[in-house]
C-alpha positions as CSV (number, residue, x, y, z in Angstrom):
1,X,11.1,-22.6,-14.8
2,X,7.4,-23.0,-14.4
3,X,5.7,-23.4,-10.9
4,X,2.2,-23.8,-9.6
5,X,0.4,-24.2,-6.4
6,X,-0.6,-27.8,-5.6
7,X,-3.2,-28.1,-2.8
8,X,-5.3,-30.6,-4.8
9,X,-3.3,-30.8,-7.9
10,X,-2.6,-28.6,-10.9
11,X,-5.2,-25.8,-11.3
12,X,-6.5,-23.5,-14.0
13,X,-5.9,-26.0,-16.7
14,X,-7.7,-28.8,-18.5
15,X,-7.4,-32.6,-18.4
16,X,-6.0,-32.9,-14.9
17,X,-7.3,-34.6,-11.7
18,X,-8.6,-33.1,-8.6
19,X,-6.7,-35.0,-5.9
20,X,-7.9,-35.4,-2.4
21,X,-7.0,-32.7,0.1
22,X,-4.0,-33.3,2.4
23,X,-6.2,-34.0,5.5
24,X,-7.9,-36.9,3.7
25,X,-4.6,-38.5,2.8
26,X,-3.5,-37.9,6.4
27,X,-6.7,-39.6,7.8
28,X,-5.6,-42.8,6.1
29,X,-2.2,-42.9,8.0
30,X,-1.0,-44.6,4.8
31,X,2.5,-43.7,3.6
32,X,2.1,-45.8,0.4
33,X,-1.1,-43.8,-0.4
34,X,0.8,-40.5,0.1
35,X,3.5,-41.8,-2.2
36,X,0.9,-42.8,-4.9
37,X,-0.8,-39.4,-4.5
38,X,2.6,-37.6,-4.9
39,X,3.4,-39.7,-8.0
40,X,0.0,-38.9,-9.6
41,X,0.2,-35.2,-8.9
42,X,3.8,-35.0,-10.0
43,X,3.2,-36.8,-13.2
44,X,0.4,-34.4,-14.2
45,X,2.6,-31.4,-13.4
46,X,5.4,-32.9,-15.5
47,X,3.0,-33.6,-18.5
48,X,1.8,-30.0,-18.4
49,X,5.4,-28.6,-18.3
50,X,5.3,-27.5,-14.7
51,X,8.7,-27.9,-13.1
52,X,8.0,-26.9,-9.5
53,X,5.1,-28.1,-7.3
54,X,4.4,-25.6,-4.5
55,X,3.7,-28.1,-1.8
56,X,3.0,-30.2,0.1
57,X,2.1,-28.4,3.3
58,X,4.0,-29.6,6.3
59,X,2.5,-27.3,9.0
60,X,0.3,-28.7,11.8
61,X,-3.4,-28.8,11.0
62,X,-5.9,-27.6,13.5
63,X,-3.8,-25.5,15.8
64,X,-6.1,-22.7,14.9
65,X,-9.7,-24.0,14.4
66,X,-10.7,-21.2,12.2
67,X,-7.6,-21.5,10.0
68,X,-8.2,-21.1,6.3
69,X,-5.4,-23.6,5.6
70,X,-6.6,-26.7,7.6
71,X,-7.6,-28.6,4.4
72,X,-4.0,-28.4,3.0
73,X,-2.2,-30.1,5.9
74,X,-1.8,-33.8,6.5
75,X,-2.3,-34.0,10.2
76,X,-2.0,-32.1,13.5
77,X,0.5,-34.8,14.6
78,X,3.9,-33.6,13.5
79,X,5.4,-37.1,13.1
80,X,2.6,-38.2,10.8
81,X,2.7,-35.0,8.9
82,X,6.4,-35.3,8.4
83,X,6.2,-38.9,7.3
84,X,3.5,-38.1,4.7
85,X,5.3,-35.0,3.5
86,X,8.5,-37.1,3.0
87,X,6.7,-39.7,0.9
88,X,5.0,-37.0,-1.1
89,X,8.2,-35.2,-1.8
90,X,10.0,-38.4,-2.7
91,X,7.3,-39.5,-5.1
92,X,7.0,-36.1,-6.8
93,X,10.7,-35.7,-7.3
94,X,11.0,-39.3,-8.6
95,X,8.8,-38.2,-11.6
96,X,11.0,-35.2,-12.3
97,X,9.2,-32.4,-10.5
98,X,10.8,-30.2,-7.8
99,X,8.8,-29.6,-4.6
100,X,8.7,-26.6,-2.4
101,X,7.4,-27.7,1.0
102,X,5.3,-25.0,2.7
103,X,4.1,-23.2,5.0
104,X,7.1,-22.6,7.2
105,X,6.2,-21.8,10.8
106,X,2.8,-20.5,11.9
107,X,1.2,-19.7,8.6
108,X,-2.2,-20.7,9.8
109,X,-4.5,-17.7,9.2
110,X,-5.9,-16.1,6.2
111,X,-7.4,-13.0,7.8
112,X,-5.5,-9.8,7.0
113,X,-3.1,-11.8,4.7
114,X,-3.2,-9.1,2.1
115,X,-4.6,-5.9,3.7
116,X,-5.8,-3.2,1.3
117,X,-3.8,-0.4,3.0
118,X,-0.9,-2.4,4.2
119,X,-1.4,-1.4,7.9
120,X,-2.8,-4.6,9.3
121,X,-0.7,-6.9,11.5
122,X,-1.1,-10.1,13.3
123,X,0.9,-11.2,16.4
124,X,2.4,-14.7,16.1
125,X,3.9,-15.2,19.6
126,X,5.0,-18.9,19.9
127,X,7.1,-20.3,22.7
128,X,10.2,-22.3,21.8
129,X,8.8,-25.7,22.8
130,X,5.7,-25.2,20.7
131,X,7.7,-24.0,17.7
132,X,10.0,-27.0,17.7
133,X,7.6,-29.7,18.7
134,X,4.6,-28.6,16.5
135,X,5.9,-26.4,13.7
136,X,9.4,-27.4,12.9
137,X,9.4,-31.1,13.4
138,X,7.5,-32.0,10.2
139,X,10.0,-30.0,8.1
């Protein structure tokens, strides 16, 4: 089993495309385009022998303005994000590549992600309504 991250397509290899970031696909509001993007990315993964595409990202974009992950997401609207994630997953799996939708619940920051001494922490206090309406819906 071979897996790889998939923000803009397969990385660290030759003869592959650099696909548009998730928020560009989301700005189109076009489910057919998301399907075509998923087919293209999945086909390149398949040709390179990669079985699992780590993506797409379903979390809401822009909840944290300084988030290091805003470029990966499709939209801050959970319905639109969910619809585009669905079409991307459907297309990718139709060409024989498994998807692993990410980042599950509130993975919006990059600061202190891997602290040197292991002592850093970040509080992620989210009320139930926000969690269900913004974070979980698109999954």
